[in-house]
N, C-alpha and C positions, 0 to 999 in steps of 0.2 A: 162250796161252789166257788170256782175261780172267778176273778174279775173279768168282765167282758171287755175285750179290746175293741178298738175302733168305735167307741161310743159316739153315735151321731148326735146325741143330745148334749154333749159336752160343750161348754161355752167356748167359743173361739176367741182368740186374742185379736184385738183390733189391729188392722194392718194399714189403715188409712194414714197417710203422712200428715203431720201437724201443719196446719196452715197459719202462718204468722199474720198478725194483725198490726197494721200501722194505724194508730189512732191519731187523727190529725184534726186540729181546729185552726181556722184561719180568720183573719180580720175581715177580708173582703171576698167578693164573689169570684173575682178573676182567679185567685189561687185555687178555689174549689173547681172551677171549670178546667183549669190546667190539669189537676189531678184526676179528672174524670175523662181525660182523653183516652182514646182506644188503646194506646200502647200500654197504659197502666191497668186497663181492664183485663189484659191478657197475661197478667202475672200468674204463674202456675202454682207457687207455694206461698203466696202472700195476698193479703187483701187490705184495701184502704177503707177505713170507717171514719166518718165525720159526724160529730154530734149534730142533731137537728137544731136549726137556728130558730128557736121558739120566739126569741126577741131579737130580730135582725138589727135593730137600732143600737143594741149594746155591743159596741165594737172597741171599747178601750182595752188595752192590754190585760188589765186585771179581769175584766169580764170575759174576754176570750179564753184566758187561762182557766177561769172557774168553770166555764162551759165544758172544757176538755176534761177537767177533773171529775165533774159530774158524769160525763159520758163514760169514762173508763171505770168509774165506780159501779155504774149500772151495768156495764157491759162485760164485767169479769176480765180485768186486765191480767193476762196470763204471763207466765215466766218469760216466754220468748217474745212477747209483744213490745212495741216501742210507742212512745207518745211524743207528738211533735206539735209545737205552736208556731204559726207563721204570722208575723205582724210587720207593719210598716213603721217607719220612723217619722214620716213627714208631719203627722198631726200630733205627735207626742214628744214629751221631754224625756231626757235620760232617766229621770226619777220615775216616770210613768212605766218605763220598760224594765227598770232594775228588778222589780219583784219577779218578773217572768224569768229573767236571767238567773236570779238566785234559785228559783224553783228548779231550773234545768241542772243546776249544780248539785242537787240533792240525790240524784239517781242517774246511773250511767244510761238508763233507757229513756230518760227525759231529755228532750231537745227543744231548742228554740232557734228559729231562723228569722233573721231581721233583714229587711230591705231598707236601704237608705238612699233616696227618699221613699221609694215604694216599689212594689213587686213588678210593676210594668217595666222597670229597668231590666229585669231578667228577660222579659220578652224581647227587648231591643237586642240583647246579647245573642239571640238566635241568628241575627243578621250582621252584627258588628260588635265591637268591644264596648261601645257606649261611653266613650271618653267625653268628659264635660257634662254628663247628665247628673248634675249634683242637686238639682231642685225638681220639684214636681212639674213645674212649667216646662223646664228643659226636657224632662222625660217625655211629657205629652207631645211636645213639638217634634222630637226625634222619632217617636213611635209612629206618628202620623205619616211619616215618610214610608215606613215599611208596612204598616197595616192601616191604610187610609179609612177603612170602614170599621175600625175597632171602636166599640162602644161598651167597654167594660165586660164583654162576653167573648168567650172563645168557643170554637167548634170542636167536636170530638176528634177531628183529624187536622187540627190547626198546624201541628208540627210533626215531622217524622223523626226517627231516632237520630239520624245524622245531624239535624238541626239542633236537637236537644243536647247532644254531646258537644256541639260547638258552643252552645250557651254555657254549659257547665265549665268548659275550658276557659272561656272568657272571664266568667265570674270568679273562678278559682284563682286565675292569674292575678286579677286585680286585688282580690282579698288577701293574697299572700303578703302584701306589704303593710298590712295592718294586723297587729296581734291583739288588739282590744276585743272584748266580747261583743261590743256594739260596733258595727262597721262604720267607716267614715262615709261621708256623702259620696255618692257615685259607686257604691259597692252594695252587694246583696249576698246574703247567706242562703237564699232559697235553693241554690244549686246543691247544697248538702243533702237536703231531703230528696231532690230529684235524682241525684247520683245514687243515693241509697236504694231508692225504688228500682232503678235500672238494673240493680244486681239481681232482681227477681223477675225481670222481663225476658 
């Protein structure tokens, strides 16, 4: 008896496109709010996942890194996924951050973005270059001009794509004059993660 053609019971090959996961852990809430804006929720072939902050008070660079490591271990870090750590420089020494930088150098898919002094500098860059914002106090003073009601939280529609692209350009231009892995005061690497995510928006 010949083989039956068009077997309707045959297992079909999956055709669903692979959805890339960006595993991200951040030191602060502002970074998380930023990555949860509507523009990033509309990514068609990628998703952002952030480990649950079981112990919110544990925010030193080593603890932020460990939380990410635990998250990708439990979550099945796949071949096409990327892991990102976002930390600020204002409260830590270079030695505190060095371990995270060294971790990022062990794998092309591991990344660390550092803001010096803090991530709010990147928020300022949505409006201007942020020249002179080299300390936390200066960043806060400048940001209050642009976002008077800012209180460490952002809305899901805080910035549109044009503003985000402006911030990326400002941050990238300033960072170009520093080749060190840790940015000088008044610079932020947060744009690298945002620019990467925009590729999928």
